Each structure stands twice: as C-alpha cells, then as structure tokens.
py3Dmol code that shows the C-alpha trace and the ligand (Angstrom):
import py3Dmol

protein = """\
ATOM      1  CA  MET A   1    -152.230 117.525 -64.045  1.00  0.00           C
ATOM      2  CA  PRO A   2    -153.745 115.868 -60.933  1.00  0.00           C
ATOM      3  CA  GLN A   3    -151.989 112.767 -59.524  1.00  0.00           C
ATOM      4  CA  ILE A   4    -153.453 109.279 -58.986  1.00  0.00           C
ATOM      5  CA  ASP A   5    -151.878 106.783 -56.683  1.00  0.00           C
ATOM      6  CA  VAL A   6    -152.878 103.432 -55.144  1.00  0.00           C
ATOM      7  CA  CYS A   7    -152.433 102.415 -51.495  1.00  0.00           C
ATOM      8  CA  LEU A   8    -152.369  98.562 -51.711  1.00  0.00           C
ATOM      9  CA  SER A   9    -153.082  98.006 -48.038  1.00  0.00           C
ATOM     10  CA  PRO A  10    -154.487 100.097 -45.260  1.00  0.00           C
ATOM     11  CA  GLU A  11    -151.254  99.225 -43.378  1.00  0.00           C
ATOM     12  CA  LEU A  12    -149.436 101.641 -45.896  1.00  0.00           C
ATOM     13  CA  LEU A  13    -151.844 104.441 -45.441  1.00  0.00           C
ATOM     14  CA  HIS A  14    -149.414 106.237 -43.250  1.00  0.00           C
ATOM     15  CA  LEU A  15    -146.959 106.704 -46.354  1.00  0.00           C
ATOM     16  CA  TYR A  16    -149.611 108.764 -48.035  1.00  0.00           C
ATOM     17  CA  GLN A  17    -150.933 112.327 -47.722  1.00  0.00           C
ATOM     18  CA  LEU A  18    -154.603 112.367 -47.557  1.00  0.00           C
ATOM     19  CA  GLU A  19    -155.245 116.011 -47.013  1.00  0.00           C
ATOM     20  CA  ASN A  20    -156.281 117.629 -50.372  1.00  0.00           C
ATOM     21  CA  THR A  21    -156.975 114.262 -51.789  1.00  0.00           C
ATOM     22  CA  ILE A  22    -160.007 112.415 -52.783  1.00  0.00           C
ATOM     23  CA  VAL A  23    -159.763 108.705 -51.317  1.00  0.00           C
ATOM     24  CA  VAL A  24    -161.657 105.860 -53.057  1.00  0.00           C
ATOM     25  CA  VAL A  25    -161.981 102.848 -50.758  1.00  0.00           C
ATOM     26  CA  ASN A  26    -162.620  99.504 -52.313  1.00  0.00           C
ATOM     27  CA  ASP A  27    -163.324  96.119 -50.900  1.00  0.00           C
ATOM     28  CA  ILE A  28    -164.654  94.212 -53.836  1.00  0.00           C
ATOM     29  CA  LEU A  29    -165.352  90.917 -51.917  1.00  0.00           C
ATOM     30  CA  ARG A  30    -167.446  92.266 -50.544  1.00  0.00           C
ATOM     31  CA  ALA A  31    -167.861  95.290 -48.341  1.00  0.00           C
ATOM     32  CA  THR A  32    -167.899  98.050 -50.987  1.00  0.00           C
ATOM     33  CA  SER A  33    -169.882  95.870 -53.498  1.00  0.00           C
ATOM     34  CA  CYS A  34    -172.433  95.539 -50.704  1.00  0.00           C
ATOM     35  CA  MET A  35    -172.618  99.221 -50.027  1.00  0.00           C
ATOM     36  CA  VAL A  36    -172.905 100.173 -53.728  1.00  0.00           C
ATOM     37  CA  THR A  37    -175.720  97.558 -54.233  1.00  0.00           C
ATOM     38  CA  ALA A  38    -177.418  98.830 -50.861  1.00  0.00           C
ATOM     39  CA  LEU A  39    -177.389 102.457 -52.029  1.00  0.00           C
ATOM     40  CA  SER A  40    -178.700 101.382 -55.399  1.00  0.00           C
ATOM     41  CA  HIS A  41    -181.581  99.582 -53.866  1.00  0.00           C
ATOM     42  CA  GLY A  42    -182.974 102.436 -51.724  1.00  0.00           C
ATOM     43  CA  VAL A  43    -180.908 102.120 -48.525  1.00  0.00           C
ATOM     44  CA  ALA A  44    -181.037 105.588 -47.105  1.00  0.00           C
ATOM     45  CA  SER A  45    -177.439 105.618 -45.585  1.00  0.00           C
ATOM     46  CA  ILE A  46    -174.774 103.366 -44.285  1.00  0.00           C
ATOM     47  CA  VAL A  47    -172.653 104.101 -41.134  1.00  0.00           C
ATOM     48  CA  PRO A  48    -169.234 102.267 -41.463  1.00  0.00           C
ATOM     49  CA  ILE A  49    -168.187 101.191 -37.892  1.00  0.00           C
ATOM     50  CA  ARG A  50    -164.819  99.432 -36.832  1.00  0.00           C
ATOM     51  CA  GLU A  51    -166.170  97.423 -33.766  1.00  0.00           C
ATOM     52  CA  LEU A  52    -168.891  94.901 -33.279  1.00  0.00           C
ATOM     53  CA  ASP A  53    -169.985  96.227 -29.911  1.00  0.00           C
ATOM     54  CA  ASP A  54    -170.269  99.923 -31.518  1.00  0.00           C
ATOM     55  CA  CYS A  55    -172.218  98.529 -34.316  1.00  0.00           C
ATOM     56  CA  LEU A  56    -174.620  96.478 -32.063  1.00  0.00           C
ATOM     57  CA  LYS A  57    -175.450  99.428 -30.041  1.00  0.00           C
ATOM     58  CA  MET A  58    -176.830 101.249 -33.182  1.00  0.00           C
ATOM     59  CA  ARG A  59    -179.894  98.975 -33.088  1.00  0.00           C
ATOM     60  CA  GLU A  60    -181.186 101.046 -30.144  1.00  0.00           C
ATOM     61  CA  LYS A  61    -180.950 104.092 -32.358  1.00  0.00           C
ATOM     62  CA  GLY A  62    -183.129 102.559 -35.033  1.00  0.00           C
ATOM     63  CA  TYR A  63    -180.484 101.295 -37.350  1.00  0.00           C
ATOM     64  CA  LEU A  64    -180.476  97.954 -39.041  1.00  0.00           C
ATOM     65  CA  ILE A  65    -177.367  96.365 -37.988  1.00  0.00           C
ATOM     66  CA  ALA A  66    -174.930  94.438 -40.258  1.00  0.00           C
ATOM     67  CA  ALA A  67    -171.773  92.561 -39.382  1.00  0.00           C
ATOM     68  CA  GLU A  68    -169.215  90.226 -41.107  1.00  0.00           C
ATOM     69  CA  ARG A  69    -166.161  88.605 -39.810  1.00  0.00           C
ATOM     70  CA  ASP A  70    -163.934  86.351 -41.806  1.00  0.00           C
ATOM     71  CA  GLY A  71    -166.570  86.282 -44.472  1.00  0.00           C
ATOM     72  CA  LYS A  72    -169.326  85.099 -42.185  1.00  0.00           C
ATOM     73  CA  MET A  73    -172.374  87.061 -41.006  1.00  0.00           C
ATOM     74  CA  VAL A  74    -172.073  87.539 -37.199  1.00  0.00           C
ATOM     75  CA  GLU A  75    -174.761  86.062 -34.960  1.00  0.00           C
ATOM     76  CA  GLY A  76    -177.311  88.423 -33.568  1.00  0.00           C
ATOM     77  CA  PHE A  77    -177.018  90.960 -36.462  1.00  0.00           C
ATOM     78  CA  ASP A  78    -179.808  91.686 -38.960  1.00  0.00           C
ATOM     79  CA  LEU A  79    -177.641  91.501 -42.091  1.00  0.00           C
ATOM     80  CA  GLY A  80    -174.328  90.030 -43.102  1.00  0.00           C
ATOM     81  CA  ASN A  81    -172.223  91.075 -46.214  1.00  0.00           C
ATOM     82  CA  SER A  82    -173.746  89.590 -49.218  1.00  0.00           C
ATOM     83  CA  PRO A  83    -174.838  92.200 -51.797  1.00  0.00           C
ATOM     84  CA  PHE A  84    -177.756  90.182 -52.468  1.00  0.00           C
ATOM     85  CA  SER A  85    -179.004  90.649 -48.935  1.00  0.00           C
ATOM     86  CA  TYR A  86    -179.225  94.365 -49.757  1.00  0.00           C
ATOM     87  CA  MET A  87    -181.568  93.974 -52.621  1.00  0.00           C
ATOM     88  CA  GLU A  88    -184.525  93.121 -50.281  1.00  0.00           C
ATOM     89  CA  GLN A  89    -187.576  95.322 -49.922  1.00  0.00           C
ATOM     90  CA  ALA A  90    -186.798  95.216 -46.179  1.00  0.00           C
ATOM     91  CA  VAL A  91    -183.901  97.493 -46.576  1.00  0.00           C
ATOM     92  CA  ARG A  92    -185.655 100.187 -48.572  1.00  0.00           C
ATOM     93  CA  GLY A  93    -185.398 103.531 -46.864  1.00  0.00           C
ATOM     94  CA  LYS A  94    -183.395 102.170 -43.936  1.00  0.00           C
ATOM     95  CA  LYS A  95    -180.316 103.597 -42.073  1.00  0.00           C
ATOM     96  CA  ILE A  96    -177.809 100.641 -41.898  1.00  0.00           C
ATOM     97  CA  ALA A  97    -174.724 100.515 -39.412  1.00  0.00           C
ATOM     98  CA  LEU A  98    -172.191  98.133 -40.901  1.00  0.00           C
ATOM     99  CA  THR A  99    -169.018  96.507 -39.737  1.00  0.00           C
ATOM    100  CA  THR A 100    -166.612  94.261 -41.794  1.00  0.00           C
ATOM    101  CA  THR A 101    -163.279  92.571 -41.402  1.00  0.00           C
ATOM    102  CA  ASN A 102    -161.479  95.100 -43.732  1.00  0.00           C
ATOM    103  CA  GLY A 103    -163.660  97.458 -45.684  1.00  0.00           C
ATOM    104  CA  THR A 104    -165.403  99.509 -43.085  1.00  0.00           C
ATOM    105  CA  GLN A 105    -161.889  99.590 -41.214  1.00  0.00           C
ATOM    106  CA  ALA A 106    -160.288 100.946 -44.408  1.00  0.00           C
ATOM    107  CA  ILE A 107    -162.990 103.857 -44.671  1.00  0.00           C
ATOM    108  CA  LYS A 108    -162.412 104.901 -41.043  1.00  0.00           C
ATOM    109  CA  LEU A 109    -158.811 104.875 -41.509  1.00  0.00           C
ATOM    110  CA  SER A 110    -159.110 107.230 -44.537  1.00  0.00           C
ATOM    111  CA  GLU A 111    -160.916 110.056 -42.369  1.00  0.00           C
ATOM    112  CA  LYS A 112    -158.269 112.614 -42.931  1.00  0.00           C
ATOM    113  CA  ALA A 113    -159.133 112.654 -46.777  1.00  0.00           C
ATOM    114  CA  ASP A 114    -160.853 115.846 -48.118  1.00  0.00           C
ATOM    115  CA  GLU A 115    -163.386 113.362 -49.602  1.00  0.00           C
ATOM    116  CA  ILE A 116    -163.926 109.506 -49.109  1.00  0.00           C
ATOM    117  CA  LEU A 117    -165.684 107.701 -52.018  1.00  0.00           C
ATOM    118  CA  VAL A 118    -166.641 104.093 -51.955  1.00  0.00           C
ATOM    119  CA  GLY A 119    -165.976 102.268 -55.240  1.00  0.00           C
ATOM    120  CA  ALA A 120    -166.550  98.795 -56.621  1.00  0.00           C
ATOM    121  CA  PHE A 121    -166.687  97.448 -60.164  1.00  0.00           C
ATOM    122  CA  LEU A 122    -170.433  97.698 -59.978  1.00  0.00           C
ATOM    123  CA  ASN A 123    -170.165 101.518 -59.891  1.00  0.00           C
ATOM    124  CA  LYS A 124    -166.657 101.942 -61.521  1.00  0.00           C
ATOM    125  CA  GLN A 125    -167.765 104.366 -64.285  1.00  0.00           C
ATOM    126  CA  SER A 126    -169.537 106.544 -61.859  1.00  0.00           C
ATOM    127  CA  ILE A 127    -166.664 106.943 -59.685  1.00  0.00           C
ATOM    128  CA  ILE A 128    -164.320 107.659 -62.702  1.00  0.00           C
ATOM    129  CA  ASP A 129    -166.656 110.219 -64.240  1.00  0.00           C
ATOM    130  CA  TYR A 130    -166.881 111.965 -60.950  1.00  0.00           C
ATOM    131  CA  LEU A 131    -163.089 111.968 -60.420  1.00  0.00           C
ATOM    132  CA  LYS A 132    -162.617 113.601 -63.858  1.00  0.00           C
ATOM    133  CA  THR A 133    -164.814 116.467 -62.865  1.00  0.00           C
ATOM    134  CA  THR A 134    -162.903 117.327 -59.693  1.00  0.00           C
ATOM    135  CA  GLN A 135    -159.555 117.074 -61.035  1.00  0.00           C
ATOM    136  CA  LYS A 136    -158.231 116.676 -57.509  1.00  0.00           C
ATOM    137  CA  ASP A 137    -155.381 114.233 -56.569  1.00  0.00           C
ATOM    138  CA  VAL A 138    -156.830 110.748 -55.961  1.00  0.00           C
ATOM    139  CA  LEU A 139    -155.535 107.882 -53.798  1.00  0.00           C
ATOM    140  CA  VAL A 140    -157.402 104.462 -54.343  1.00  0.00           C
ATOM    141  CA  VAL A 141    -157.299 102.673 -50.998  1.00  0.00           C
ATOM    142  CA  CYS A 142    -157.398  98.796 -51.324  1.00  0.00           C
ATOM    143  CA  SER A 143    -158.802  97.096 -48.323  1.00  0.00           C
ATOM    144  CA  GLY A 144    -156.899  93.922 -48.562  1.00  0.00           C
ATOM    145  CA  TRP A 145    -157.061  91.117 -46.104  1.00  0.00           C
ATOM    146  CA  LYS A 146    -156.282  91.848 -42.412  1.00  0.00           C
ATOM    147  CA  GLY A 147    -153.457  94.128 -43.676  1.00  0.00           C
ATOM    148  CA  LYS A 148    -152.036  91.977 -46.589  1.00  0.00           C
ATOM    149  CA  VAL A 149    -152.445  92.947 -50.133  1.00  0.00           C
ATOM    150  CA  ASN A 150    -155.136  91.174 -52.188  1.00  0.00           C
ATOM    151  CA  LEU A 151    -155.743  90.725 -55.956  1.00  0.00           C
ATOM    152  CA  GLU A 152    -159.396  91.746 -56.383  1.00  0.00           C
ATOM    153  CA  ASP A 153    -158.828  95.138 -54.549  1.00  0.00           C
ATOM    154  CA  THR A 154    -155.724  95.677 -56.699  1.00  0.00           C
ATOM    155  CA  LEU A 155    -157.469  94.880 -59.993  1.00  0.00           C
ATOM    156  CA  PHE A 156    -160.258  97.545 -59.097  1.00  0.00           C
ATOM    157  CA  ALA A 157    -157.603 100.033 -58.522  1.00  0.00           C
ATOM    158  CA  GLY A 158    -156.002  99.266 -61.791  1.00  0.00           C
ATOM    159  CA  ALA A 159    -159.329  99.792 -63.481  1.00  0.00           C
ATOM    160  CA  VAL A 160    -159.707 103.231 -61.975  1.00  0.00           C
ATOM    161  CA  VAL A 161    -156.080 104.243 -62.848  1.00  0.00           C
ATOM    162  CA  GLU A 162    -156.720 103.021 -66.441  1.00  0.00           C
ATOM    163  CA  GLY A 163    -160.012 104.990 -66.622  1.00  0.00           C
ATOM    164  CA  LEU A 164    -158.305 108.216 -65.440  1.00  0.00           C
ATOM    165  CA  SER A 165    -155.243 107.618 -67.609  1.00  0.00           C
ATOM    166  CA  ASP A 166    -155.939 110.362 -69.961  1.00  0.00           C
ATOM    167  CA  THR A 167    -156.352 113.045 -67.380  1.00  0.00           C
ATOM    168  CA  PHE A 168    -154.377 111.883 -64.326  1.00  0.00           C
ATOM    169  CA  GLU A 169    -150.662 111.334 -63.834  1.00  0.00           C
ATOM    170  CA  MET A 170    -149.607 107.955 -61.946  1.00  0.00           C
ATOM    171  CA  SER A 171    -147.446 109.132 -59.091  1.00  0.00           C
ATOM    172  CA  ASN A 172    -146.088 105.787 -57.938  1.00  0.00           C
ATOM    173  CA  ASP A 173    -145.429 102.187 -59.139  1.00  0.00           C
ATOM    174  CA  SER A 174    -148.377 100.945 -57.196  1.00  0.00           C
ATOM    175  CA  ALA A 175    -150.621 102.845 -59.691  1.00  0.00           C
ATOM    176  CA  LEU A 176    -148.538 101.233 -62.498  1.00  0.00           C
ATOM    177  CA  ILE A 177    -148.676  97.723 -60.980  1.00  0.00           C
ATOM    178  CA  SER A 178    -152.477  97.825 -60.489  1.00  0.00           C
ATOM    179  CA  LYS A 179    -152.951  99.229 -64.017  1.00  0.00           C
ATOM    180  CA  VAL A 180    -150.881  96.585 -65.773  1.00  0.00           C
ATOM    181  CA  LEU A 181    -152.462  93.721 -63.681  1.00  0.00           C
ATOM    182  CA  TYR A 182    -155.972  95.125 -64.762  1.00  0.00           C
ATOM    183  CA  ARG A 183    -155.077  95.430 -68.255  1.00  0.00           C
ATOM    184  CA  ASP A 184    -153.739  91.944 -68.457  1.00  0.00           C
ATOM    185  CA  SER A 185    -156.344  90.355 -66.543  1.00  0.00           C
ATOM    186  CA  LYS A 186    -159.281  92.171 -68.029  1.00  0.00           C
ATOM    187  CA  PRO A 187    -159.871  89.510 -70.857  1.00  0.00           C
ATOM    188  CA  LYS A 188    -160.150  86.613 -68.118  1.00  0.00           C
ATOM    189  CA  MET A 189    -161.262  88.531 -64.904  1.00  0.00           C
ATOM    190  CA  LEU A 190    -163.516  85.772 -63.405  1.00  0.00           C
ATOM    191  CA  GLU A 191    -160.871  83.058 -64.070  1.00  0.00           C
ATOM    192  CA  THR A 192    -158.211  85.275 -62.530  1.00  0.00           C
ATOM    193  CA  VAL A 193    -160.121  86.254 -59.546  1.00  0.00           C
ATOM    194  CA  LEU A 194    -161.216  82.645 -58.923  1.00  0.00           C
ATOM    195  CA  GLN A 195    -157.584  81.926 -58.027  1.00  0.00           C
ATOM    196  CA  CYS A 196    -157.492  84.525 -55.192  1.00  0.00           C
ATOM    197  CA  SER A 197    -157.336  83.757 -51.428  1.00  0.00           C
ATOM    198  CA  HIS A 198    -160.553  85.360 -50.490  1.00  0.00           C
ATOM    199  CA  VAL A 199    -162.521  83.355 -53.048  1.00  0.00           C
ATOM    200  CA  GLN A 200    -161.225  80.217 -51.375  1.00  0.00           C
ATOM    201  CA  ARG A 201    -162.554  81.491 -48.096  1.00  0.00           C
ATOM    202  CA  LEU A 202    -165.783  82.380 -49.492  1.00  0.00           C
ATOM    203  CA  LYS A 203    -166.094  78.868 -51.239  1.00  0.00           C
ATOM    204  CA  ARG A 204    -165.396  77.096 -48.042  1.00  0.00           C
ATOM    205  CA  LEU A 205    -168.441  78.960 -46.669  1.00  0.00           C
ATOM    206  CA  GLY A 206    -170.568  78.090 -49.678  1.00  0.00           C
ATOM    207  CA  ILE A 207    -170.636  81.700 -50.840  1.00  0.00           C
ATOM    208  CA  GLU A 208    -169.978  81.415 -54.478  1.00  0.00           C
ATOM    209  CA  LYS A 209    -172.794  83.514 -56.286  1.00  0.00           C
ATOM    210  CA  ASP A 210    -171.478  86.776 -54.633  1.00  0.00           C
ATOM    211  CA  ILE A 211    -168.087  86.325 -56.368  1.00  0.00           C
ATOM    212  CA  GLU A 212    -169.250  86.853 -60.013  1.00  0.00           C
ATOM    213  CA  PHE A 213    -171.678  89.501 -59.225  1.00  0.00           C
ATOM    214  CA  CYS A 214    -169.003  91.685 -57.478  1.00  0.00           C
ATOM    215  CA  LEU A 215    -167.055  91.590 -60.663  1.00  0.00           C
ATOM    216  CA  THR A 216    -169.739  92.885 -62.789  1.00  0.00           C
ATOM    217  CA  GLU A 217    -168.880  96.356 -64.196  1.00  0.00           C
ATOM    218  CA  ASN A 218    -171.122  99.421 -64.007  1.00  0.00           C
ATOM    219  CA  LEU A 219    -174.219  97.748 -63.054  1.00  0.00           C
ATOM    220  CA  TYR A 220    -175.083 100.759 -60.976  1.00  0.00           C
ATOM    221  CA  ASN A 221    -174.877 104.430 -61.330  1.00  0.00           C
ATOM    222  CA  VAL A 222    -174.279 105.463 -57.773  1.00  0.00           C
ATOM    223  CA  LEU A 223    -171.718 107.547 -56.128  1.00  0.00           C
ATOM    224  CA  PRO A 224    -171.312 106.702 -52.295  1.00  0.00           C
ATOM    225  CA  LYS A 225    -169.703 109.473 -50.642  1.00  0.00           C
ATOM    226  CA  MET A 226    -168.969 109.866 -46.809  1.00  0.00           C
ATOM    227  CA  GLN A 227    -170.935 112.875 -45.402  1.00  0.00           C
ATOM    228  CA  GLY A 228    -170.012 113.159 -41.641  1.00  0.00           C
ATOM    229  CA  GLU A 229    -170.429 109.514 -40.235  1.00  0.00           C
ATOM    230  CA  GLU A 230    -172.674 108.361 -43.064  1.00  0.00           C
ATOM    231  CA  LEU A 231    -172.170 106.983 -46.523  1.00  0.00           C
ATOM    232  CA  VAL A 232    -174.817 108.353 -48.891  1.00  0.00           C
ATOM    233  CA  ASN A 233    -175.434 108.348 -52.662  1.00  0.00           C
ATOM    234  CA  ILE A 234    -174.851 111.896 -53.836  1.00  0.00           C
ATOM    235  CA  LEU A 235    -176.001 111.310 -57.543  1.00  0.00           C
TER     236      LEU A 235
END
"""
ligand_1 = """\
9
MLT
C -164.012 92.579 -45.954
O -164.616 93.523 -45.240
O -163.070 92.213 -46.216
C -165.096 91.747 -46.733
O -166.277 92.523 -46.870
C -165.201 90.502 -46.290
C -166.314 89.649 -46.786
O -167.407 90.163 -46.738
O -166.269 88.468 -47.154
"""
view = py3Dmol.view(width=600, height=400)
view.addModel(protein, "pdb")
view.setStyle({"model": 0}, {"cartoon": {"style": "trace"}})
view.addModel(ligand_1, "xyz")
view.setStyle({"model": 1}, {"stick": {}})
view.zoomTo()
view.show()
C-alpha cells in the first residue's frame, strides 16, 4: 500500500525523501488557490519563480508577471495574488510568471520529486482522484508562513490524507495530525480559519473576500502539474 505523509513546513523538507514521490504543494491563502483558479480560467501556464528580480525579467519574454510579498501585490508587476485577478479575460491564453512569499518557494524547493502537483481546496477532489490512480507515495507539502507552520495549509493536507485513507497508509504523525485537525474542523471550517494568522494579515490589508473563496471545495476540476519549469493543467 503506498504511503502518504505531510511536510508541515518547507523548512522540514530535508527530512523527507522526494525521489519516487509525488509532491502536492499547497498554499491555501493564496498562492495555490490562485494557480488553480488561473488554470481554470484559461491561463496557458504559470512559471513559479523565487526571486522578484528574476520574475521581473520574464516580462521581456512576453510573460504577464505577478508578485506578492507579505500579502501585498508588488508595485510594478501586472498581477498580485488574489484569485479574483485570475478570472479576468485579460489573462486567458497568457503565460504568467509568478513569485509569492511562500507558495512559489515551496514548489521550487520540491524539485527533486518525481512529480509536483499544485493543490488547493478549490481542486481537492481532482488531486485525490489522480493520486489514487498513480498509487505512488505522496508527500503533501504545506507552504506555511516564512518557514513556520500555518493552520490553513495543514487543514488542506488533512483533507487529502482523509480522501486517500482507504488506499494509502499514513507514514508519520504529521499526516495523522492534519487528518484529525481537518476532521474536527470540517463542520466549522470558515470559523476555524478566520482565527489564523494569515487571515489577520489579509484583513489588515482589506483583503477579505479571498478568504472564503479559497476555502471552497471542488469548485474546479483542474490538475496543475509541473512540466519542466512550467505549471500546466494536465486534465
Ligand atoms: C504565500 O505565498 O504565502 C501567499 O500566497 C501569500 C498571499 O498571497 O497572501
């Protein structure tokens, strides 16, 4: 039976074997929710980038460039990190280069994995259905906040662990912790997440409508997968 584990922060990635493993990166508020929304609305591909300067240079290659730092859109870029920005007609068919505080970093740090998928509540079932077909070991990587564990990404990890519990074996307590947290929080998800630290940051920035949207389960049937440097929908 394949194993599923949860890495609660990218700072812990050195403890995990990524070879022969499918990594599912999640950053619920809001990077991977954005990526899923973008690919659901006709964006051709997304290039996750770690550094602002490197992302800026992608404009001259014909990319739309998007950047967020500390929850705010970075001045001089075309887009920030609100999923609602990626529903616009202007992004249809475009290639986007994106850098965020945590989510894009976690993707780049997972590069040794056999496959890298991007998950969010928005495409949860698409992720679970695909993982069931592969029967390969899975590591759900939580992007957290600047190396620290956060609530919302851990909840998503637990949702994936729960969804795979009939065909995967949990290999460590982090998978069990996330599963129990999700099981107990499910009936009051928004109320639970409204307590988290990143919601407080977003609220101080007047960014509140993104929060409930990013908690919506199975709104989109997309499967974002890294192919070379680009994230594309493989469904
Ligand atoms: C992140 O990368 O941590 C998030 O995307 C930050 C945000 O968009 O608020």
